[in-house]
C-alpha positions in Angstrom: 20.2 10.2 -12.5 17.3 11.1 -10.9 14.4 10.0 -13.9 11.2 12.1 -13.8 8.3 9.8 -12.8 5.7 8.6 -15.4 2.4 7.6 -14.8 1.6 4.5 -16.6 -2.0 4.9 -18.3 -1.8 1.9 -20.4 -3.5 -1.7 -20.2 -0.6 -3.8 -19.0 1.4 -3.5 -15.4 5.2 -2.1 -15.5 7.5 -4.3 -16.3 11.2 -3.9 -14.8 12.6 -2.7 -18.1 9.8 0.5 -17.9 10.6 1.3 -14.5 14.0 2.1 -15.1 12.5 4.8 -17.4 10.6 6.4 -14.2 7.2 4.5 -15.4 5.4 3.9 -12.3 1.8 1.5 -11.9 -1.4 3.9 -10.8 -1.5 4.1 -7.0 -5.0 2.9 -6.9 -5.8 -0.3 -8.6 -9.6 0.0 -9.0 -8.3 2.3 -11.2 -5.8 0.7 -13.3 -8.8 -2.0 -13.7 -10.7 0.9 -14.9 -8.2 1.9 -17.7 -8.4 -1.4 -19.0 -11.9 -1.3 -19.6 -11.9 2.1 -20.8 -9.4 1.0 -23.0 -11.4 -1.9 -24.8 -13.6 -1.4 -27.8 -15.6 -4.7 -28.3 -17.5 -3.0 -31.3 -16.5 0.4 -33.2 -17.2 3.2 -30.7 -18.7 6.7 -31.7 -17.0 10.1 -31.2 -19.3 10.2 -27.6 -18.1 6.9 -26.5 -14.3 8.3 -27.1 -14.6 12.0 -26.0 -16.2 10.2 -22.4 -13.4 7.8 -22.5 -10.6 10.3 -22.8 -12.0 12.3 -20.3 -12.1 9.6 -18.1 -8.6 8.9 -18.6 -7.6 12.3 -18.1 -8.6 12.8 -15.0 -7.3 9.2 -13.6 -4.0 10.7 -15.0 -4.6 14.1 -13.6 -5.0 12.6 -9.9 -1.9 10.6 -10.2 -0.3 13.5 -11.1 -1.6 15.4 -7.9 -0.2 12.4 -6.3 3.0 11.9 -7.5 3.9 15.0 -9.4 4.7 13.4 -12.5 3.7 15.7 -15.9 4.6 12.8 -18.2 1.8 10.3 -18.9 2.7 6.6 -20.8 0.0 6.3 -23.3 -1.4 3.1 -25.3 -4.2 2.8 -26.9 -6.3 2.1 -30.3 -5.6 4.7 -33.0 -9.0 6.4 -32.8 -8.2 7.6 -29.5 -4.6 8.8 -29.4 -4.8 11.8 -31.0 -8.1 13.0 -28.6 -6.0 11.9 -25.7 -3.1 13.4 -26.3 -4.4 16.8 -26.7 -6.4 16.4 -23.7 -3.7 15.7 -21.7 -1.3 18.8 -23.1 -4.3 20.8 -22.7 -4.0 19.6 -18.9 -0.1 20.6 -19.4 0.8 16.7 -19.1 3.0 15.5 -21.8 2.0 11.8 -23.5 4.8 9.8 -24.0 5.2 6.5 -26.0 8.1 3.5 -26.0 10.3 4.1 -29.0 11.6 0.2 -29.0 14.0 -1.7 -30.9 13.3 -5.6 -32.0 16.2 -8.0 -32.5 16.8 -11.6 -32.9 18.1 -12.2 -29.4 15.8 -10.3 -27.0 12.7 -9.5 -29.1 11.7 -5.8 -28.5 13.6 -3.6 -26.0 12.6 -0.6 -24.8 15.5 2.3 -26.3 13.4 5.4 -24.7 10.4 7.1 -24.1 9.3 9.8 -26.6 6.8 12.5 -26.9 3.4 11.3 -28.6 2.4 14.9 -29.3 
């Protein structure tokens, strides 16, 4: 069964486990580095900062979607950014997803599936 490609819009590189669910790193390394900066907050942000960063993140996701045909986007961000990011992705007809994980003593955390974030 072929899995639909999922854009990695997180600050982490894709692991083999995530790759098995179709998640792939961005084709542009500079944009991946930019995502890391956009998701890092040394101080509490204001609404304008959040809005600007969400706009840039969704622009990156949209560009990657046009290259790959992906409609799903793996998101992982600070809680105050999750709602506006998901809303913007949905507005652009992209489905934000998060990992559904299971924790056990032997293997640590295991990804069970990807689930809709919104």
